[in-house]
C-alpha positions in Angstrom: 124.0 80.1 73.1 127.4 81.8 73.3 126.2 84.6 71.0 123.2 85.2 73.3 125.5 85.4 76.4 127.8 87.8 74.6 125.0 90.1 73.6 123.4 89.8 77.1 126.7 90.6 78.8 127.3 93.6 76.5 123.8 95.0 77.2 124.2 94.5 81.0 127.5 96.4 80.8 125.9 99.2 78.9 123.1 99.5 81.5 125.5 99.2 84.4 127.6 102.0 83.0 124.5 104.3 82.6 123.2 103.5 86.1 126.6 103.9 87.8 126.9 107.4 86.4 123.5 108.7 87.6 123.3 111.3 90.3 120.5 111.7 92.8 119.3 114.7 90.8 119.2 112.7 87.6 117.3 109.9 89.3 114.7 112.4 90.5 114.3 114.0 87.0 110.8 113.4 85.7 110.0 111.9 82.3 106.7 112.0 80.5 105.8 108.7 78.8 104.5 109.0 75.3 100.8 108.2 75.3 99.9 104.7 74.0 96.5 103.2 73.4 95.0 102.2 76.7 97.7 104.0 78.8 97.3 107.5 80.0 100.1 110.1 79.7 102.0 109.9 83.0 105.0 111.5 84.6 107.5 109.4 86.4 111.0 109.8 87.7 114.0 108.3 86.1 114.4 106.2 89.3 110.9 104.9 89.0 111.5 103.9 85.4 114.7 102.1 86.3 112.8 100.3 89.1 110.4 98.9 86.5 113.3 97.8 84.3 115.0 96.1 87.2 111.8 94.4 88.3 111.3 93.1 84.8 114.9 91.9 84.7 114.4 89.9 87.9 111.2 88.3 86.6 112.8 87.3 83.3 115.7 85.8 85.2 113.4 83.9 87.5 111.5 82.4 84.5 114.8 81.6 82.7 116.2 79.7 85.7 113.0 77.9 86.2 112.7 76.8 82.6 116.4 75.8 82.4 115.9 73.6 85.5 112.9 72.0 83.9 114.8 71.3 80.7 117.8 69.9 82.6 115.4 67.6 84.6 113.8 66.1 81.5 
């Protein structure tokens, strides 16, 4: 597990550094998502994209904590 935690900490630090350096103008900049089967081409702001990433992170954490609690209880 220690390798996992090291990789995770490194990635979190990378994202934190990127987010910390963003200005309001950069957060408002629009991005066009590459079309993918079943998904239309859409334009979203950098801030909206980061919001999706953060929401996914919270959900992954919630499931990891839940699953760890279940493993520890058994």
